[in-house]
C-alpha angles and dihedrals in degrees: 000000000000112000110217088218093052122115087225095072117138122260118242120246138161130225106238091215085078089071098028097142094046093044095051092046095048114008097174096043093047092052090047090057091049091050090050089056087058102258120142099181137049133184109230126217132189088019102139095083096046112031097139092050093051093044091052093050091047093050092048093053100038095244131132134209106209092164130035139175123241135147115264103151107050131075093219134034122216116228132169086256094054137276119318131183113275111254115257112265090246092058091049094049094045090055091046092051091050090056092047100249125158101194131034112201126199105227104197143011120189116268093237092063091058094056099076134050091235090052092052092046090053092051091051095046091049092052092047089053091048089053089058092052093043091055090063088062093046091254141118132216135225146173132241117202134213118183103280090084091069100052100085129050131194118202089341096310121112118240087246095057091044086055090051090053093050098047125084117261089244090064104099125217130223110192118206099209097196092052095043089053088049086056091057099255129151094235103202090047092048092048089053092048093052088051122169093358088071101093100156140024131196107233103212132147141185143102107323114230114257091234132028103265090213098052115114112277096021094108125214123345125222120189092215088068091068123102097218122177141184113286111276093027100084145048100287117104092223098160094050091046096049092048091052092063123101103188109015108152100178132035101197119200112217140170120189085189115016112218095216140342102357097220091051088048092052090047088053090051091049092048088052091054097040098043093044092054092240097127135047 
């Protein structure tokens, strides 16, 4: 159990997807505002096409991006302009290394692929192979969940935990606490089961949907339908989950749908982590 007085407390970070519009419009200004809040780390997204620009803005504002999100496990990447082939892993890792990352995390795999044992095995095999390539760049890889990973079970084991058993120990895990709770998980217990592989958590709160939006028959999901709230003001047992970790390095603030001014919302998330003694 993490001791709030320990020197091994996680560092605070923020997933830049939370402020995607503001960040793309004014990268330097957005990072300056995050630094003014007190943050020292961010988690980059959509970085493969603009590594030099992101690195320059990070250096200018004194921030770092030790982790980042990029697709590693899908053949196609959805964009507002249509689907495009996913960049080769070497391209992703070269961009990550240029920014100064240590871990590249795949943020989403389609729900259908989590519904069969073969699908889960394929996901795990791809991530294990990606780990081999990443190591040649001095990087590690990881996976970030939503709730589709908890729909199917095989012999009483969720697809997510089957995935954990099939991936190499060097594959790191980033647990999105809001989405795992949406998937019906006992969060502190899951955190303990993942153990030392759990290197980051997404600190996110709100009213958890009554049903898993990625379960069969639920239709399409839109993030603006979520009732997300400042950490500590919703359904997610964030404090208990953070204390259950044994090796969490980053507590990453994220909003899929920010409830108000996103910078004020991020500041509230940071205050929760700082004032609760959950981050260094």
